Every structure is written in C-alpha cells, then in structure tokens.
C-alpha positions as CSV (number, residue, x, y, z in Angstrom):
1,M,132.1,132.2,66.9
2,S,128.1,132.3,66.9
3,C,128.1,128.1,67.0
4,K,127.6,127.6,71.1
5,W,128.9,123.9,71.1
6,L,132.0,125.0,69.6
7,P,135.2,124.7,72.0
8,E,137.7,127.6,72.4
9,L,140.6,127.5,70.6
10,M,143.9,125.9,71.4
11,P,146.9,128.8,70.5
12,C,150.1,128.3,70.6
13,I,151.7,130.9,72.6
14,N,155.2,130.2,72.2
15,W,156.3,128.2,69.3
16,A,160.0,127.8,70.3
17,E,158.5,125.2,72.9
18,F,156.4,123.2,70.6
19,S,157.1,119.6,71.8
20,A,155.1,121.1,75.2
21,Y,152.5,122.3,73.4
22,E,151.9,119.3,71.3
23,E,151.9,117.1,74.2
24,K,149.3,119.3,75.5
25,I,147.2,119.0,72.1
26,Y,147.7,115.0,72.4
27,L,146.8,114.5,75.1
28,I,143.3,116.1,73.9
29,F,143.2,113.9,71.1
30,R,143.9,111.2,72.8
31,N,141.3,111.6,75.2
32,D,138.7,112.4,72.5
33,F,139.8,109.5,70.3
34,I,141.7,107.2,72.2
35,S,140.6,106.9,75.8
36,T,136.6,107.4,74.9
37,H,134.9,107.6,71.2
38,P,132.4,109.9,69.9
39,E,129.7,108.7,67.9
40,F,128.7,109.2,64.5
41,E,125.4,108.2,63.0
42,D,125.1,105.7,66.0
43,K,128.5,104.2,65.6
44,P,131.8,105.0,67.7
45,V,134.5,107.1,65.6
46,N,137.6,105.2,65.6
47,I,141.2,106.5,64.2
48,R,144.1,105.2,62.2
49,K,146.8,104.2,65.0
50,H,149.5,102.8,62.7
51,P,152.3,103.9,62.1
52,L,152.9,105.3,65.5
53,V,155.4,108.0,65.2
54,D,156.9,109.2,68.7
55,G,154.4,107.0,70.5
56,K,151.3,109.2,68.7
57,E,148.6,107.5,66.3
58,Q,148.6,108.1,62.4
59,T,145.6,110.3,62.7
60,F,146.9,113.0,65.2
61,F,149.4,113.9,62.8
62,H,146.6,114.4,59.7
63,V,144.6,116.4,62.0
64,T,147.3,118.4,62.9
65,S,150.2,118.5,59.9
66,K,150.3,120.0,56.6
67,E,152.0,117.9,53.9
68,Y,152.7,114.7,56.1
69,T,154.2,111.9,54.1
70,A,155.0,108.4,55.4
71,Q,158.6,109.2,56.0
72,S,157.0,111.2,58.6
73,E,158.2,114.5,56.9
74,R,155.2,116.6,58.6
75,Y,154.8,120.6,59.0
76,P,152.5,121.3,62.1
77,D,150.0,123.7,60.8
78,P,149.2,126.4,63.6
79,K,145.5,126.2,62.6
80,R,144.8,122.7,62.6
81,C,146.5,122.0,66.1
82,E,144.9,125.2,67.8
83,R,141.7,123.3,66.8
84,I,141.9,120.3,68.0
85,R,138.9,120.4,70.4
86,W,136.8,121.5,67.2
87,I,137.1,117.5,65.7
88,R,135.0,115.9,68.2
89,A,132.2,118.7,68.5
90,F,132.0,118.7,64.8
91,I,131.4,114.9,65.0
92,E,129.1,115.2,67.7
93,N,127.3,118.2,66.5
94,Y,126.8,117.4,62.9
95,N,123.1,117.8,62.8
96,C,122.6,120.3,65.4
97,D,119.9,122.8,65.5
98,P,120.0,125.4,63.3
99,M,118.4,127.9,65.5
100,R,121.4,127.4,68.0
101,C,124.3,128.0,65.3
102,D,124.8,127.6,61.8
103,E,124.3,124.4,60.8
104,C,127.8,122.1,59.8
105,S,127.1,120.9,56.3
106,G,127.9,117.5,54.8
107,V,129.0,115.7,51.4
108,K,128.7,112.5,51.3
109,E,131.3,111.3,48.6
110,P,132.1,107.8,47.6
111,Y,135.6,106.9,48.0
112,K,137.0,103.3,47.2
113,M,134.7,100.8,48.9
114,Y,133.5,103.3,51.4
115,T,131.7,106.9,51.9
116,R,133.5,109.6,53.2
117,V,131.0,112.3,55.2
118,H,132.7,115.5,54.8
119,I,131.6,118.1,57.9
120,L,132.1,121.7,56.7
121,L,131.1,124.6,58.9
122,E,131.6,127.5,56.3
123,E,131.5,130.4,58.9
124,E,134.6,128.6,60.2
125,N,136.2,127.6,57.4
126,Y,137.1,124.3,58.6
127,M,136.2,120.8,57.9
128,V,136.0,117.2,59.4
129,I,136.2,114.1,57.4
130,V,134.7,111.0,58.7
131,E,134.8,107.4,56.5
132,R,131.7,105.1,57.0
133,R,132.6,101.6,57.5
134,E,130.2,98.8,58.4
135,T,130.5,98.9,62.3
136,Y,132.0,101.7,63.1
137,N,133.3,105.6,61.2
138,L,137.0,106.2,60.8
139,L,138.3,109.3,61.4
140,I,140.4,110.4,58.4
141,T,141.3,114.3,58.5
142,A,140.4,117.8,59.7
143,Y,141.8,121.1,58.5
144,Y,141.3,124.4,58.1
145,F,140.7,126.4,54.8
146,D,143.9,129.0,54.6
147,Y,142.3,130.2,51.4
148,P,139.5,131.4,49.6
149,H,139.6,129.2,46.7
150,A,139.4,125.9,48.5
151,L,136.5,127.0,50.6
152,E,134.8,127.9,47.6
153,K,135.8,124.3,45.8
154,Q,134.6,122.6,48.5
155,L,131.3,124.9,48.3
156,K,130.9,124.1,45.0
157,K,131.1,120.3,45.7
158,Y,128.4,120.7,48.4
159,E,126.2,122.6,46.3
160,A,126.2,120.1,43.6
161,Y,125.5,117.0,46.1
162,I,122.5,119.0,47.1
163,K,121.5,119.4,43.6
164,A,121.7,115.7,42.7
165,K,120.0,114.7,46.2
166,R,117.4,116.8,45.1
167,A,117.1,115.4,41.6
C-alpha cells in the first residue's frame, strides 16, 4: 500500500467466529458514521439506517456484504469486511495530495435526481460511492473489485467522464 492515509486491513482470523468479528467491524462502522460523521465537500456524510437488521443499519450491510436483499439474505464479503476502516479514509482523503500517494479518482454520475460520486483508488481495487444531497451527503456503498473486468469497466467510465469534462 502506498497511500499513507490508508488504514490497516481488519482481516477475520477465524470465520467460524464471524459474529464476534462482525461486532468488531460494526463498532468501527458505528464510530465512523453514527457517533461521528466524516465530511465530503464540506457537508456531513450520513447513512441509510432503516430497515435495521439485528440492530444494525442498512448501510452497514451494503458495505460488508454481497448480494444483499430486502429479505435479509446476505453474504458477508471478506474483502469488504476487512476494509471497513477504508471507507471513511477514502471520503476524507478524496482530494489527497498526489505527492503523498496515488490519488483517488472521482466519477460523478447522475442518479435519479441526485449526483453520485464514485471514489476509486485503482491501485487498491476499491471504491466508495457517496450521493450528494442538498444539506448532506449519503454513503451508498463501498466495495472491492474482485474481477479485473469489473475494474476495467469502472476505469472506462472514469476515462469517459474526464473526456466529457474536457470537451
């Protein structure tokens, strides 16, 4: 890892004890997004709280699971879980000094009546998505790109965004 602001991973040592691990990463999430709020573009970043599942907010499951459905069918994703500390770091270092590390790139994309900012650190295959609202921002999700073609697709989207911005 070359980015000095990127926190250590929180790997799960024993998946047989996942519930204890989930509680540890939830405490990090809770501290980063409920007890306190990071700022993005001078506005606080909030999360979707409802529906609560086992006392945990909706966004927690979006950032730690794959194939999350409203029926509470979720599949914890080890790569998302171990990067729980990265989410706030990505948001707070979105415009970091390129001399310190590789820069996070941001693709702005219209979504319904809002704009979503996809914050990508290509070197780490990881992305955080934040939606701009009038008085705050909303954390939508965060995930690791497991497959090269998925990252390539995101990079093409970013290149098209840069090209359109220059035009």
